[in-house]
MARPA-407099 format. One record per residue (C-alpha): x, y, z. Coordinates in nm, 4 decimals, padded with zeros to 6 digits, m for minus. Layout:
x:X | y:Y | z:Z
...
END
This chain:
x:m00.3538 | y:00.7548 | z:m03.8573
x:m00.4510 | y:00.3815 | z:m03.8281
x:m00.5553 | y:00.2475 | z:m03.4857
x:m00.2667 | y:00.0990 | z:m03.2902
x:m00.2909 | y:m00.2294 | z:m03.0874
x:m00.0530 | y:m00.2870 | z:m02.8017
x:00.0206 | y:m00.6182 | z:m02.9901
x:00.1620 | y:m00.4086 | z:m03.2749
x:00.5153 | y:m00.2722 | z:m03.2518
x:00.7254 | y:m00.2690 | z:m02.9413
x:00.5721 | y:m00.0670 | z:m02.6484
x:00.8613 | y:m00.2042 | z:m02.4124
x:00.5858 | y:m00.2354 | z:m02.1384
x:00.7171 | y:m00.5901 | z:m02.0402
x:01.0696 | y:m00.4553 | z:m02.0220
x:00.9448 | y:m00.1795 | z:m01.8049
x:00.7535 | y:m00.4235 | z:m01.5702
x:01.0829 | y:m00.6331 | z:m01.5554
x:01.2807 | y:m00.3099 | z:m01.4407
x:01.0027 | y:m00.2406 | z:m01.1738
x:01.0435 | y:m00.5782 | z:m01.0286
x:01.4325 | y:m00.6376 | z:m01.0621
x:01.5559 | y:m00.2726 | z:m00.9797
x:01.2795 | y:m00.1103 | z:m00.7818
x:01.1342 | y:m00.4202 | z:m00.5848
x:00.7911 | y:m00.3226 | z:m00.6895
x:00.5232 | y:m00.5576 | z:m00.5501
x:00.2774 | y:m00.7445 | z:m00.7748
x:00.0105 | y:m00.4872 | z:m00.6699
x:00.2238 | y:m00.1832 | z:m00.7810
x:00.3297 | y:m00.3658 | z:m01.1069
x:m00.0604 | y:m00.4318 | z:m01.2062
x:m00.1249 | y:m00.0723 | z:m01.1385
x:00.1550 | y:00.0653 | z:m01.3537
x:00.0798 | y:m00.1715 | z:m01.6302
x:m00.2946 | y:m00.0783 | z:m01.6309
x:m00.2204 | y:00.2993 | z:m01.6226
x:00.0226 | y:00.2571 | z:m01.9214
x:m00.1908 | y:00.0515 | z:m02.1281
x:m00.4983 | y:00.2743 | z:m02.0807
x:m00.2766 | y:00.5642 | z:m02.1868
x:m00.1681 | y:00.3989 | z:m02.5170
x:m00.5102 | y:00.2807 | z:m02.5853
x:m00.6168 | y:00.6562 | z:m02.5839
x:m00.3278 | y:00.8245 | z:m02.7861
x:m00.3065 | y:00.5123 | z:m03.0180
x:00.0650 | y:00.5703 | z:m03.0801
x:00.3899 | y:00.4043 | z:m03.0087
x:00.6108 | y:00.5627 | z:m02.7282
x:00.8462 | y:00.7133 | z:m02.9921
x:00.5626 | y:00.9143 | z:m03.1401
x:00.3921 | y:01.0510 | z:m02.8212
x:00.4060 | y:01.4282 | z:m02.7799
x:00.3532 | y:01.6405 | z:m02.4716
x:00.0232 | y:01.7600 | z:m02.6420
x:m00.0913 | y:01.3843 | z:m02.6391
x:m00.0099 | y:01.3810 | z:m02.2705
x:m00.2075 | y:01.6742 | z:m02.2101
x:m00.5036 | y:01.5627 | z:m02.4032
x:m00.5136 | y:01.2507 | z:m02.1973
x:m00.5238 | y:01.4398 | z:m01.8829
x:m00.8096 | y:01.6362 | z:m02.0317
x:m01.0007 | y:01.3255 | z:m02.1307
x:m00.9534 | y:01.1982 | z:m01.7581
x:m01.1007 | y:01.5131 | z:m01.6182
x:m01.3944 | y:01.4844 | z:m01.8656
x:m01.4602 | y:01.1221 | z:m01.7494
x:m01.4880 | y:01.2685 | z:m01.3902
x:m01.1793 | y:01.0758 | z:m01.2572
x:m01.0570 | y:01.2345 | z:m00.9307
x:m00.7441 | y:01.4412 | z:m00.8950
x:m00.5674 | y:01.1783 | z:m00.7162
x:m00.6403 | y:00.9215 | z:m00.9707
x:m00.5298 | y:01.1271 | z:m01.2589
x:m00.2085 | y:01.2185 | z:m01.0502
x:m00.1379 | y:00.8508 | z:m01.0183
x:m00.1832 | y:00.7614 | z:m01.3720
x:00.0422 | y:01.0661 | z:m01.4754
x:00.2909 | y:00.9314 | z:m01.2127
x:00.2814 | y:00.5968 | z:m01.3974
x:00.3315 | y:00.7500 | z:m01.7336
x:00.6093 | y:00.9815 | z:m01.6179
x:00.8061 | y:00.6962 | z:m01.4767
x:00.7584 | y:00.4734 | z:m01.7861
x:00.8891 | y:00.7473 | z:m02.0038
x:01.1822 | y:00.8266 | z:m01.7841
x:01.2662 | y:00.4555 | z:m01.7927
x:01.2535 | y:00.4861 | z:m02.2018
x:01.4776 | y:00.7798 | z:m02.1888
x:01.7169 | y:00.6191 | z:m01.9666
x:01.7347 | y:00.3257 | z:m02.2018
x:01.7934 | y:00.5702 | z:m02.4876
x:01.4827 | y:00.4534 | z:m02.6601
x:01.3407 | y:00.8205 | z:m02.6778
x:01.5618 | y:01.1397 | z:m02.6617
x:01.3219 | y:01.3484 | z:m02.4444
x:01.0191 | y:01.2697 | z:m02.2125
x:00.6784 | y:01.4167 | z:m02.3421
x:00.5938 | y:01.4435 | z:m01.9644
x:00.8424 | y:01.6994 | z:m01.8808
x:00.6856 | y:02.0197 | z:m01.7480
x:00.3418 | y:01.8341 | z:m01.7051
x:00.2167 | y:01.9201 | z:m01.3657
x:m00.0109 | y:01.6818 | z:m01.1498
x:m00.3489 | y:01.8291 | z:m01.0950
x:m00.3936 | y:01.9983 | z:m00.7522
x:m00.5413 | y:01.7488 | z:m00.4950
x:m00.7477 | y:01.8585 | z:m00.1926
x:m00.5722 | y:01.7678 | z:00.1349
x:m00.7166 | y:01.4691 | z:00.2931
x:m00.6361 | y:01.3261 | z:00.6402
x:m00.5922 | y:00.9626 | z:00.6449
x:m00.8942 | y:00.7306 | z:00.7534
x:m00.8153 | y:00.5304 | z:01.0641
x:m00.9834 | y:00.2991 | z:01.3194
x:m01.0367 | y:00.3811 | z:01.6753
x:m00.8882 | y:00.1818 | z:01.9504
x:m01.2172 | y:00.0128 | z:02.0021
x:m01.2782 | y:m00.0668 | z:01.6301
x:m00.9320 | y:m00.2210 | z:01.6075
x:m00.9973 | y:m00.4498 | z:01.9011
x:m01.3368 | y:m00.5752 | z:01.7365
x:m01.1635 | y:m00.6132 | z:01.4040
x:m00.9190 | y:m00.8735 | z:01.5580
x:m01.1309 | y:m01.0162 | z:01.8274
x:m01.4515 | y:m01.0707 | z:01.6145
x:m01.3329 | y:m01.0510 | z:01.2765
x:m01.0633 | y:m01.3180 | z:01.2408
x:m01.1863 | y:m01.6554 | z:01.0856
x:m00.8849 | y:m01.8519 | z:01.1608
x:m00.5448 | y:m01.8479 | z:01.3295
x:m00.3820 | y:m01.7184 | z:01.0088
x:m00.6149 | y:m01.4388 | z:00.9831
x:m00.5867 | y:m01.3349 | z:01.3430
x:m00.2060 | y:m01.3402 | z:01.3206
x:m00.2204 | y:m01.1123 | z:00.9996
x:m00.4490 | y:m00.8620 | z:01.1755
x:m00.2499 | y:m00.8655 | z:01.5103
x:00.0835 | y:m00.8311 | z:01.3029
x:m00.0414 | y:m00.5588 | z:01.0842
x:m00.1664 | y:m00.3450 | z:01.3642
x:00.1326 | y:m00.4081 | z:01.5765
x:00.3870 | y:m00.3219 | z:01.3145
x:00.2233 | y:m00.0825 | z:01.0648
x:00.3658 | y:m00.2674 | z:00.7635
x:00.2421 | y:m00.2172 | z:00.4099
x:00.0489 | y:m00.5027 | z:00.2562
x:00.3313 | y:m00.5819 | z:00.0187
x:00.5737 | y:m00.5958 | z:00.3083
x:00.3497 | y:m00.8397 | z:00.4919
x:00.2979 | y:m01.0631 | z:00.1989
x:00.6897 | y:m01.0677 | z:00.1255
x:00.7690 | y:m01.1916 | z:00.4768
x:00.9757 | y:m01.5293 | z:00.5099
x:00.9837 | y:m01.7466 | z:00.8192
x:01.3410 | y:m01.6500 | z:00.8818
x:01.2624 | y:m01.2552 | z:00.8661
x:01.0633 | y:m01.2979 | z:01.2127
x:01.2513 | y:m01.3164 | z:01.5488
x:00.9876 | y:m01.4294 | z:01.7786
x:01.2148 | y:m01.4523 | z:02.0830
x:01.2976 | y:m01.0582 | z:02.0646
x:00.9590 | y:m01.0040 | z:01.8921
x:01.0949 | y:m00.8130 | z:01.5992
x:01.1045 | y:m00.8749 | z:01.2181
x:01.2893 | y:m00.7708 | z:00.9270
x:01.0860 | y:m00.6242 | z:00.6445
x:01.1592 | y:m00.5090 | z:00.2762
x:00.9927 | y:m00.1840 | z:00.1860
x:00.9764 | y:00.0341 | z:m00.1190
x:01.2924 | y:m00.0196 | z:m00.3302
x:01.3887 | y:m00.3179 | z:m00.1270
x:01.4738 | y:m00.0963 | z:00.1550
x:01.5125 | y:m00.2848 | z:00.4655
x:01.3933 | y:m00.2041 | z:00.8259
x:01.3248 | y:m00.3546 | z:01.1614
x:00.9687 | y:m00.3563 | z:01.3018
x:00.8527 | y:m00.4595 | z:01.6359
x:00.5684 | y:m00.6305 | z:01.7812
x:00.4047 | y:m00.7248 | z:02.1354
x:00.3081 | y:m01.0287 | z:02.3028
x:m00.0435 | y:m01.0457 | z:02.1444
x:00.0982 | y:m01.0535 | z:01.7897
x:00.3648 | y:m01.3162 | z:01.9169
x:00.1135 | y:m01.5468 | z:02.0684
x:m00.1174 | y:m01.5223 | z:01.7458
x:00.1934 | y:m01.5942 | z:01.5263
x:00.2726 | y:m01.8873 | z:01.7371
x:m00.0667 | y:m02.0303 | z:01.7082
x:m00.0759 | y:m01.9673 | z:01.3340
x:00.2641 | y:m02.1340 | z:01.2800
x:00.1348 | y:m02.4627 | z:01.4090
x:m00.1451 | y:m02.4499 | z:01.1447
x:00.0806 | y:m02.3287 | z:00.8780
x:00.3250 | y:m02.6349 | z:00.9316
x:00.0282 | y:m02.8541 | z:00.8133
x:m00.0055 | y:m02.6713 | z:00.4963
x:00.3578 | y:m02.6255 | z:00.3846
x:00.4649 | y:m02.9778 | z:00.4786
x:00.2676 | y:m03.1040 | z:00.1687
x:00.4960 | y:m03.2246 | z:m00.1100
x:00.5668 | y:m02.9693 | z:m00.3839
x:00.4309 | y:m02.6742 | z:m00.1777
x:00.5585 | y:m02.3529 | z:m00.3683
x:00.7697 | y:m02.1177 | z:m00.1592
x:00.7829 | y:m02.3174 | z:00.1633
x:00.9748 | y:m02.0277 | z:00.3346
x:00.6783 | y:m01.7844 | z:00.3022
x:00.5515 | y:m01.6714 | z:00.6336
x:00.1841 | y:m01.6196 | z:00.5710
x:00.0459 | y:m01.8785 | z:00.3063
x:m00.2730 | y:m02.0144 | z:00.1398
x:m00.3071 | y:m02.3916 | z:00.0272
x:m00.1641 | y:m02.2429 | z:m00.3134
x:00.1493 | y:m02.0840 | z:m00.1817
x:00.2471 | y:m01.7302 | z:m00.0573
x:m00.0369 | y:m01.5146 | z:00.0354
x:m00.1259 | y:m01.2425 | z:m00.2066
x:m00.2119 | y:m00.8751 | z:m00.1348
x:m00.5573 | y:m00.9196 | z:m00.2818
x:m00.6292 | y:m01.2100 | z:m00.0274
x:m00.5204 | y:m00.9862 | z:00.2569
x:m00.7679 | y:m00.7273 | z:00.1302
x:m01.0461 | y:m00.9902 | z:00.1363
x:m00.9492 | y:m01.0973 | z:00.4879
x:m00.9868 | y:m00.7395 | z:00.6040
x:m01.3052 | y:m00.6948 | z:00.4205
x:m01.4542 | y:m01.0011 | z:00.5704
x:m01.3162 | y:m00.9273 | z:00.9097
x:m01.4774 | y:m00.5714 | z:00.9083
x:m01.8210 | y:m00.7282 | z:00.8226
x:m01.8022 | y:m00.9892 | z:01.0899
x:m01.7072 | y:m00.7227 | z:01.3495
x:m01.9898 | y:m00.5155 | z:01.2562
x:m01.7819 | y:m00.2165 | z:01.1589
x:m02.0041 | y:00.0235 | z:00.9435
x:m01.6915 | y:00.1007 | z:00.7192
x:m01.4702 | y:m00.0586 | z:00.4560
x:m01.1259 | y:m00.1562 | z:00.6197
x:m00.8272 | y:m00.1833 | z:00.3852
x:m00.4613 | y:m00.2483 | z:00.4690
x:m00.3560 | y:00.1124 | z:00.4710
x:m00.6130 | y:00.1847 | z:00.6995
x:m00.4524 | y:m00.0430 | z:00.9676
x:m00.1326 | y:00.1249 | z:00.8886
x:m00.2898 | y:00.4634 | z:00.9556
x:m00.4390 | y:00.3446 | z:01.2698
x:m00.1084 | y:00.2070 | z:01.3869
x:00.0639 | y:00.5388 | z:01.3219
x:m00.2204 | y:00.7488 | z:01.4584
x:m00.2511 | y:00.5549 | z:01.8005
x:00.1427 | y:00.5728 | z:01.8529
x:00.1529 | y:00.9284 | z:01.7953
x:m00.1274 | y:00.9915 | z:02.0329
x:00.0481 | y:00.7807 | z:02.2925
x:00.3393 | y:01.0217 | z:02.2693
x:00.5824 | y:00.8576 | z:02.0154
x:00.8246 | y:01.1094 | z:01.8524
x:00.7634 | y:01.1815 | z:01.4973
x:01.1145 | y:01.0959 | z:01.3827
x:01.0843 | y:00.7450 | z:01.5550
x:00.7411 | y:00.7068 | z:01.3808
x:00.9059 | y:00.7705 | z:01.0476
x:01.1612 | y:00.5046 | z:01.0975
x:00.8998 | y:00.2426 | z:01.1986
x:00.6745 | y:00.3298 | z:00.8877
x:00.9834 | y:00.3278 | z:00.6803
x:00.9250 | y:00.6750 | z:00.5254
x:01.1959 | y:00.8365 | z:00.3222
x:01.0724 | y:01.1882 | z:00.4067
x:00.9539 | y:01.3355 | z:00.7309
x:00.6914 | y:01.5316 | z:00.5396
x:00.5121 | y:01.2124 | z:00.4493
x:00.4871 | y:01.1173 | z:00.8316
x:00.3742 | y:01.4632 | z:00.9393
x:00.0216 | y:01.4295 | z:00.8107
x:m00.0224 | y:01.2153 | z:01.1244
x:00.0211 | y:01.5211 | z:01.3440
x:m00.2822 | y:01.6765 | z:01.1759
x:m00.4866 | y:01.3544 | z:01.2311
x:m00.3734 | y:01.3658 | z:01.6065
x:m00.4705 | y:01.7382 | z:01.6562
x:m00.8063 | y:01.6717 | z:01.4761
x:m00.8517 | y:01.3955 | z:01.7282
x:m00.7515 | y:01.6015 | z:02.0386
x:m01.0020 | y:01.8599 | z:01.9337
x:m01.2749 | y:01.6113 | z:01.9103
x:m01.1950 | y:01.4736 | z:02.2492
x:m01.1845 | y:01.8283 | z:02.3948
x:m01.5272 | y:01.9193 | z:02.2624
x:m01.6997 | y:01.5910 | z:02.3749
x:m01.5240 | y:01.5944 | z:02.7381
x:m01.4488 | y:01.9565 | z:02.8558
x:m01.7681 | y:02.0753 | z:03.0523
x:m01.7086 | y:02.4204 | z:02.9442
x:m01.5749 | y:02.3878 | z:02.5855
x:m01.8735 | y:02.4853 | z:02.3999
x:m01.6844 | y:02.4798 | z:02.0908
x:m01.9817 | y:02.3564 | z:01.9048
x:m02.3298 | y:02.4883 | z:01.8712
END
C-alpha cells in the first residue's frame, strides 16, 4: 500500500476540530492536543479513517510502548483516537469504531502535585512581574479555575462587589467561583493597567478580562507567567496551572471544606475525581504527625 499523506483524501480532522469547539466547548489547548494525537496516529497507520482496523489501533499502541511513552501519554492518545472515531460513527462516515473493546493501559496511581502555603505565598509575592501577573496568580489560587477557564473570562463575568465570577468549564458548563479580598484588590489594580491596553483603537476582543497587547491572553502565556514566577520566587520545582488548582483544592480540604462543596467549586462531574484530594490530605496529615508528634517514631 502506498504511503498516505494527510493532504490526500478526506481525514475529517478539520470537521472533528470544529465539532470539538462548537459542540464540546473545547479550549484551544485541548483542540491542539486532539489534533496532534490524531495526526500522529494516521502518520503511523498510513490509512484513511474508513480503512483503519482494530489491529491497526493495537499496533499503534504497541509502537507507543516500544518508544517508551508513559501509560498516561498512551491513554491520552487512545482517548483522542477513540473520541475521533466515535465522531465519525455519529456522522455515519464509518459503521463501527475500530477502537471498540480496546482498553487503556493500566496506570500507576499518582497523587496530584501541589504547593505548600508558604510556596504559594512566595509565588505570588515574589514571582509576579506585573499587576496583571499578580492578578492572575491571586485569582487562580483563590478560585481553583482551570487555565482554559481563566483565559475565557470576560469583564462581565466578574462581580467584584460580591467577589465571585462566572466561569465556563468543560462542555461549556457554567459554575460560580468565589475569591477573597486579596484577589479583589489585585484585580482592581490590574483593571487600571488593562484599560490602557484595551482602549487602543482596533483592539481585538476588548471584553476579555486578561489580555496581552495582542488580545485575549492564551494558555501558553499563562504557563510562561507561572514558569517565570516560580523562578523569580526561587521555587525548586516547575509550576504549572493545574498545580495551582491542586494547591487550591488540597488547602481547602485541609482547612475542613466538605468534599461535595469542593466538587462544586472545582466543577468536577463525578465525586470520584475529587476524592483524590482526600488521599493527598491524608498523606499530608501523616507527614505532619511524623514531624511534630514527640513520640510518633513512625520513621527510623
